[in-house]
Backbone bond lengths (Angstrom), bond angles and torsions (degrees), N, CA, C in turn:
res aa  C-N    CA-C-N  psi(-1)  N-CA   C-N-CA  omega(-1)  CA-C   N-CA-C  phi
1 X - - - 1.494 - - 1.570 105.94 -
2 X 1.218 114.45 147.86 1.472 123.08 170.54 1.661 103.63 -75.88
3 X 1.393 109.97 161.56 1.440 112.02 179.99 1.531 108.12 -69.93
4 X 1.289 128.47 -31.22 1.392 126.44 178.32 1.606 108.80 -67.86
5 X 1.313 113.59 -25.57 1.427 116.75 178.66 1.570 109.79 -74.77
6 X 1.357 114.11 -36.93 1.398 116.97 176.01 1.481 115.58 -70.94
7 X 1.331 120.14 -31.17 1.416 122.35 172.01 1.455 116.44 -65.55
8 X 1.374 108.73 -31.30 1.553 119.05 -176.19 1.584 99.34 -74.94
9 X 1.251 123.42 -48.77 1.491 126.65 -179.20 1.518 107.57 -51.96
10 X 1.396 117.64 -48.37 1.523 121.41 -176.00 1.522 108.65 -57.79
11 X 1.347 112.96 -53.88 1.419 118.97 174.50 1.638 118.10 -46.23
12 X 1.399 108.65 -46.69 1.487 114.65 -171.25 1.512 104.94 -68.95
13 X 1.467 119.33 -33.21 1.392 123.04 -176.62 1.516 113.39 -80.30
14 X 1.304 117.88 -33.27 1.516 119.45 -171.64 1.562 108.97 -93.19
15 X 1.300 121.00 -40.27 1.426 119.06 -178.76 1.635 118.73 -43.15
16 X 1.317 115.88 -49.94 1.501 115.34 173.18 1.415 118.58 -55.97
17 X 1.261 120.27 -23.67 1.431 120.67 -179.19 1.614 118.70 -83.70
18 X 1.312 110.24 -13.68 1.467 117.98 -177.06 1.495 119.53 -98.37
19 X 1.387 112.31 143.44 1.492 115.31 179.55 1.612 106.22 -84.82
20 X 1.337 119.45 -22.79 1.477 122.48 178.83 1.565 107.76 -123.26
21 X 1.328 117.90 74.34 1.400 121.49 -179.06 1.565 114.12 -58.41
22 X 1.358 113.56 -34.91 1.459 119.10 179.88 1.437 114.49 -60.50
23 X 1.326 119.64 -17.21 1.660 124.29 -177.98 1.576 104.96 -85.49
24 X 1.378 121.37 -10.03 1.483 121.69 -171.84 1.509 105.40 -69.95
25 X 1.331 115.86 127.26 1.517 123.28 163.31 1.587 108.10 -129.03
26 X 1.281 113.32 151.15 1.380 122.95 173.91 1.415 111.96 -129.31
27 X 1.323 107.45 118.75 1.613 120.97 -176.82 1.523 106.14 -101.90
28 X 1.427 111.80 129.87 1.384 113.64 177.05 1.581 106.23 -109.59
29 X 1.353 118.42 134.81 1.419 118.67 176.28 1.557 102.03 -134.06
30 X 1.408 113.44 139.04 1.409 118.62 178.54 1.471 108.03 -110.60
31 X 1.323 121.61 142.65 1.410 122.13 167.36 1.610 109.33 -131.32
32 X 1.134 121.56 -165.83 1.510 118.55 -168.11 1.564 108.05 -67.88
33 X 1.351 120.08 -25.50 1.534 116.01 -171.88 1.458 108.97 -121.81
34 X 1.337 128.44 -17.78 1.356 127.65 -173.40 1.568 112.75 -130.98
35 X 1.397 117.14 153.90 1.304 126.70 156.26 1.465 112.25 -100.77
36 X 1.296 116.14 110.87 1.541 118.82 -170.70 1.529 102.46 -107.40
37 X 1.375 108.99 132.95 1.487 124.71 175.93 1.497 107.81 -116.54
38 X 1.412 108.83 111.58 1.502 110.58 -179.80 1.454 109.08 -108.86
39 X 1.380 114.27 129.88 1.444 123.87 -178.38 1.583 109.67 -91.73
40 X 1.169 111.74 128.96 1.556 119.03 179.66 1.388 103.60 -123.21
41 X 1.423 118.67 127.06 1.526 126.16 178.91 1.428 105.11 -135.58
42 X 1.398 114.24 170.92 1.422 120.51 174.56 1.444 110.78 -60.19
43 X 1.381 117.30 150.13 1.520 115.37 -177.87 1.458 119.99 -61.17
44 X 1.349 116.25 -25.09 1.376 119.15 177.60 1.636 113.85 -77.50
45 X 1.384 114.01 -5.76 1.428 116.65 -177.27 1.424 113.91 -107.62
46 X 1.506 112.28 -1.36 1.560 114.17 -175.55 1.552 108.11 -65.63
47 X 1.256 116.46 -43.65 1.489 120.56 -176.66 1.551 113.96 -57.38
48 X 1.370 110.65 -38.83 1.478 115.36 172.23 1.325 117.35 -58.47
49 X 1.299 110.84 -45.41 1.522 120.99 -178.55 1.467 113.49 -64.61
50 X 1.429 120.66 -38.33 1.335 128.33 -171.74 1.615 105.17 -77.74
51 X 1.413 109.14 -49.22 1.531 112.52 -178.58 1.439 114.00 89.57
52 X 1.368 121.16 167.70 1.381 122.77 176.44 1.682 110.28 -67.63
53 X 1.202 115.28 128.97 1.527 120.23 -174.71 1.472 115.95 53.19
54 X 1.449 115.93 22.66 1.335 115.13 178.81 1.552 120.15 79.67
55 X 1.196 112.27 8.95 1.512 120.62 -176.27 1.536 111.07 -61.31
56 X 1.219 117.05 -48.96 1.586 122.00 -176.01 1.566 103.61 -66.06
57 X 1.289 121.10 -43.88 1.462 120.46 -179.22 1.474 110.64 -67.59
58 X 1.378 125.84 -39.88 1.341 124.53 170.22 1.487 116.29 -59.35
59 X 1.282 116.80 -37.14 1.476 119.36 -177.86 1.548 104.66 -64.93
60 X 1.411 113.46 -51.22 1.542 119.85 -174.01 1.513 106.51 -52.64
61 X 1.409 115.57 -44.27 1.483 117.40 -172.44 1.537 109.51 -68.93
62 X 1.354 112.15 -33.88 1.629 110.33 -179.57 1.411 112.70 -69.81
63 X 1.413 122.53 -37.53 1.425 120.33 171.78 1.431 114.22 -65.19
64 X 1.258 118.15 -48.09 1.475 121.32 -175.25 1.417 115.61 -65.62
65 X 1.328 116.31 -43.79 1.431 119.39 -178.43 1.449 115.73 -81.30
66 X 1.346 110.77 -11.70 1.610 119.08 173.14 1.502 108.35 -74.33
67 X 1.289 122.06 -17.51 1.504 120.41 -177.56 1.520 110.13 -80.54
68 X 1.319 120.92 -15.76 1.447 121.08 178.99 1.491 120.35 -50.05
69 X 1.291 115.26 147.16 1.433 115.31 177.44 1.585 113.56 -77.23
70 X 1.285 120.12 146.12 1.426 128.15 -179.81 1.422 114.51 -85.93
71 X 1.338 118.93 7.44 1.447 118.81 -170.05 1.515 105.56 -77.40
72 X 1.217 117.88 155.01 1.530 124.57 -174.58 1.520 110.45 -69.25
73 X 1.269 119.10 -29.04 1.498 111.82 -178.00 1.559 111.73 -106.17
74 X 1.300 118.52 15.14 1.441 115.69 -179.19 1.641 112.71 -95.18
75 X 1.199 113.09 154.53 1.533 119.40 -176.79 1.538 106.40 -74.53
76 X 1.230 114.32 153.23 1.501 122.05 173.79 1.510 108.68 -88.71
77 X 1.262 115.84 155.28 1.523 127.74 -176.01 1.572 109.26 -101.15
78 X 1.311 120.73 130.28 1.371 124.34 178.47 1.510 107.50 -129.67
79 X 1.367 112.60 135.13 1.510 115.48 173.36 1.365 110.99 -110.06
80 X 1.299 120.59 128.22 1.564 124.87 177.12 1.545 107.55 -122.66
81 X 1.306 112.84 157.96 1.486 123.63 -179.99 1.474 104.06 -120.20
82 X 1.264 118.84 126.90 1.509 127.42 175.19 1.538 103.99 -77.23
83 X 1.287 118.75 111.18 1.466 124.00 177.65 1.405 118.82 -88.09
84 X 1.238 123.44 101.20 1.509 122.92 -177.28 1.577 110.21 -85.59
85 X 1.233 115.33 -0.15 1.541 115.62 -174.95 1.560 109.96 -74.51
86 X 1.258 122.91 -21.38 1.393 122.83 178.28 1.581 115.71 -103.44
């Protein structure tokens, strides 16, 4: 999947979980080894996105990171959640 497809996938998975979907932003950062997608939501929605004991976040990571290419020279995909609670 292209990076724009990954961002679209993240939006389609995350928006139904949020009470304030208009506050959703996805920031992409590339470094030498990873394509990092950082999800930023309203402070009230962070808990919904993480879920009890991190189960929702783990499921989101499994789906998104599972889309990465297995080619030797491709960057890996990482999904991060910006936690405003701390």
